[in-house]
Steps between C-alpha positions, in 0.01 A plus 500: 500500500619851420371815666566853379418847630476806277744467208584154636177380341649573158812309598317184613271509194796488266724270707244228574376444144582151384639389837321178599608540863299821548146405600363838612556873458405748770472869412506740794393850386696413190526529127398194299569614145414328176785400269639824353301725738705731719416619851507855361232410244283350774541820701390708201202271443387551861599856595475643848804359677673763714840330491625631163482864613682415827810356334840665495716397203875464560732417209773235538776378265443172321779247458653550161371856468174681492269599780215333681251652741418391853166596650452584867174592670533854635536470878224751580254307278604146592242445776196632312584347163652166593404401854219717641383224737845451655612710800702808403790387721531196274448683171744777592771236545391318183512824301851575626632150425306412184672325215438657160337328208646540153264704283555246222297230681179688421571474128616137491281278285450154643556217257257266679190507720514200733155576643355364177605146591571508876222558757524839666387677814477875523483736797353835398590787730192723480679810633803460273631826356791342312310247284134597486248247631327512159824393330546222755142378448541506122816287518348260755183454293694449181714233668192336653672531838361394833464852637470665838463873561661656805458858622869586490762717335765379257704403808248226581780258587585731792153622600306174456752214516234256621289551188805449281596185689147357478491544122840337454394211724175464302696473176739249654218278631311515171800391295667251738553159344 
């Protein structure tokens, strides 16, 4: 079983395709793109996410030349945009210690969509301001996922760990051989 949060959903969708050992996919407030469909395209299809306007772009040198761009969530917007249901003491530390994401991941086109052949479970965070709940529902419906909705921010793994655990356990029980 593979579980992915946020962009990690794109990663597990591509990585699991064709792997007979993967019996379940679990998407936690995550992207589940179609082959060739980027996270950026999904965001444009379902506008309203607050995260894009809260990102600070920082260039970095690429090996062999050229420049890439890292994206950080602006510290003063981190709580409201990413983790509004997490105590500020926690989000202040998270904002100060966050790891960036390469801007390029939002334009990467997956070559496979494992959810077409592997059963999936999907946790939709109904208060998510990073990936809109409508986008999450669209992807879950399209994948025919076993779906649960949780009143939580994008940081659902922190604010509602029990709900995340229950969904992962449900997927594990359903696919145990």
